[in-house]
N, C-alpha and C positions, 0 to 999 in steps of 0.2 A: 650697585656694584654687592659683590656678594662674599660673605664670610664663611671659607669652606677648611676643612681639615684633609690632611694626606696622611696615609698609614704605609709605610715601607716594612713589609714582615722580613724577617732575617732567615733566609731559605737556604742558606750553605754558610760553611765557615768562613768567618770573616773578622776583622778587627775594627776597632773603633776608627783609626786612622783611614783604612780604605773606606769605610762605608760613610763616614763623613766626607771626604772627597768627591764620592759620588754623590751623594746627597747635594752637597753646594753646587756642583758642574751642572746638575739636572736643574735646580732651581734657578740657578742664574741664568740657564738657557730660555727657561719659561720668563725671565724678569725681560730678558732682549728680546723676547717677542712680542711682549705685552702680555702675556696670558696671565702672567700674575703681577701684583702691583705692590710698590711699596719699596722700601729698603730693607727691611729686617722681616724674617719668619722664623719665629719661635718654633725650637725643634726641641724634642724630649725623647728619651730613650725608656720604654717601658715593657719590662721582659723581654720577649721577642718582636718588639716593633719600634720603629721611629715614629714620632707624631709630629706633625708639622701642620701650623696654623697660617694660612695664606689668605689675603684678598683677590678675588676675582673678578673681572671686568662683566662676566656674564655665567650663568651656573655651567654652559657646555665649554667655556674657554679651553679646557684641558684636553679636549677630543683630539685624537691623535693626527687628523689632518691638518689644524692648528699650527703644529709644530714646525720648526724649521729645521734644516737639515742637521744643524748642530744641537736642537733638541733631541730629534730621533737618535743622534749619536750617544748624547749624554743618557737617554733613556737605556740604551743597551748597556752603557757601563754600570747601571745599577745591577743586573745580572752579574756581571762579571766582577763586581765588589759583594756578591752574596745576598742582595737585596731583590724584592718582588717589584714589581710594577707597582705605581702607587694605586691604592684604594681611595675613591674619593666620597667625601661627604660634606654635602651642602649642610651647614649650620643655619643660613638664613641669611637675608639682605641687611648689607651695611646701612643703618638708617642715616649714618652721618656723612654719607658720599653721594656723588654725582649718579645718576642713571644713565646707562650706556644708551646712546644714539638708537632709534628703532629703525632706521631707514633700511640698514642691510638684512633685517630679520623681515621686512617686507618686502625685500628681492628688488627695493629700487635704491641703489647707491645714491648718495647725496650728490647734487649737481655741482656742488662748490663747499670748499672748508675755510675753516680759520685753525691758524697755527697759533697756539695760545698755551700759556703757561702760569701759574703763580704758585708760591712756595707753598700753600695750605692744601694744595690739589695733588693727589699723586696718581690721577687717573691719565689717560692718553693725552698728549699734545695736540693731536688731530681732533677738530670738531667739526661736527656738519655744521654748515653755514647757514642752513633752514630752522634747525630746531637749538642749535648752541648747546648739543651735549657730545659728550667724548664717543669718539669712533675707534675700537681698539685696533691697535696697529695689524694684528693678524688678521682683521676683518678687510682691511684695505688692502693688505697682501700686494702692496705696489712692489714688493723685492722679489715675489715669486720664489717663496722658500728660503731665504735669506733674512738672517735677522736685523734687528733694529738698536744692535748696541751704541752706535755712535750716536743714535736720535735719545736714548734713555741717558746716557752720558751728559749729553748737552742738556737735556731736561734737569739733571741733578746740579749741574753747574748754575744754570739759571735760577732753581730754586734755592740755592745756598745763596747766592747774591741777593734775591730778592728778600730772603730772611733777614740778612743784614742789614740793607738797607731800611727795612722796615723797625728794626729793633736797635740799631746802634747807631746814634747820632753821630758818634766820633770818626766812623769809619763810611759816614753815607755817601759823601759827593763821589767817591771813588767806584762806590758799587753800585751808586744810582746812574753814573754816567755809562757805566757798562750797559745798562739796561735801557736807557734813554737813547743813547746816541745812535742813529741809524747805521753809521759805519764802525762802531765798537767791534771787536773780534766776537764777542757773544753774538751779537745781532747779525754780524757777516755769515757766522756759521750756521745761526738758526735759518735764515731766509735762504742759504745754499740747501738744507735740508729740505725746505719746503719748497722751494723749486724743483728738487728731485722728484718730490711726491707729485706735483702738478703734473710735470712732464711725463712721468710713468702713467697716471691716471687720466690726463688729457682734460683736466677740469681747473679752474681757478683754485688756488689755495692762497687765502690773504694771510699775511704774516700780521701779528697783533704787537705792536710797538708801545711798550709801556711808557706813560707820562706821568711821573709825581709830582715834580716841581716845576715852576718856571719862573724867570727872571721878569717876566712883564705880564702881570695878571691880566691888564686890560687887553692885550693884544692876542691873549691866549686862545680865546674863541674863534679867532680870525686866522690862526696862522695856516701858513700852506702846507703841502704836502713835504715832506722833507727830501723826497728823491726828485719829483720833477718839478715842484714848486708851483703846481697847480691847486685850485681851488678844491677843497675835500670836504667841507663841513657839510654833515647831513641835517635836513631839516628835523629829523628827530633821533635819537640815539638808536643804534641798531643792536637790538637784544638788551636796550636798556643799558649798556655799558659803552659802546663805541661811538663818539661823537663824530669823527672822521671816518671816510672810507676813499680810497682812491681805487678807480676800477683802471688806471694806466699800469700803476706800479704794484698793484695786489697788497696795499698795505691798510691797515686799520689802526686807529689810536683812539686816546680820550684825551677829554680836557684835563689838564693836570689836576690831582686831586686836590694840590695845594689852594687852586684858584676855583672850587667847585663849592656851593654854598654861601 
């Protein structure tokens, strides 16, 4: 991922409230298209320009063709609020984050994907199954110009629960149940979003089902697929992370972390 700065010059009479609303609308549209990543975008006013620091999945993420219809409308609202279109400066590569999958850049989209999220990762939930690297949602473009607000909101909910179960023992059971149980509302919603993507792209999309604790570590390595009850243990972990994969139900998972080592 890449750290960048956006500059919005004041080009007509405006006020802070109008300018702030237009900036927020535009930046939210970029977030819901997967063009900028994260939950916050520090913004400052200096003389006649607004400066905004963002994280991009790729240097070219803000090219106009990557915008959703919502993003294009939000861009027009900048001018209506007295602001210029953004001037982009790439500050450098983010050293602490994942690198975007190379498949689309090579003109060969992935043949399968993994739908995966963890609390510390703000990149796309859609991963190339070959390289296990995130694919920007605007690159997959499986909604043809419509944005991915429901995907981003699901990801934020997933990450919030994941962070809670990692750090707060007192509320761990309820948060972890939402993450681990196949038929929890969180996972039902996530699997539905993954199926939509698979149907649109006509390729498999595996849903990563988190496993943190187990009631029986002796049986954990031999557990069956929670959907079809079939065998799904792999001879070797896939991408060093997933010990299980079901090619019928398009699920992957791990031996519970509590039972490893």
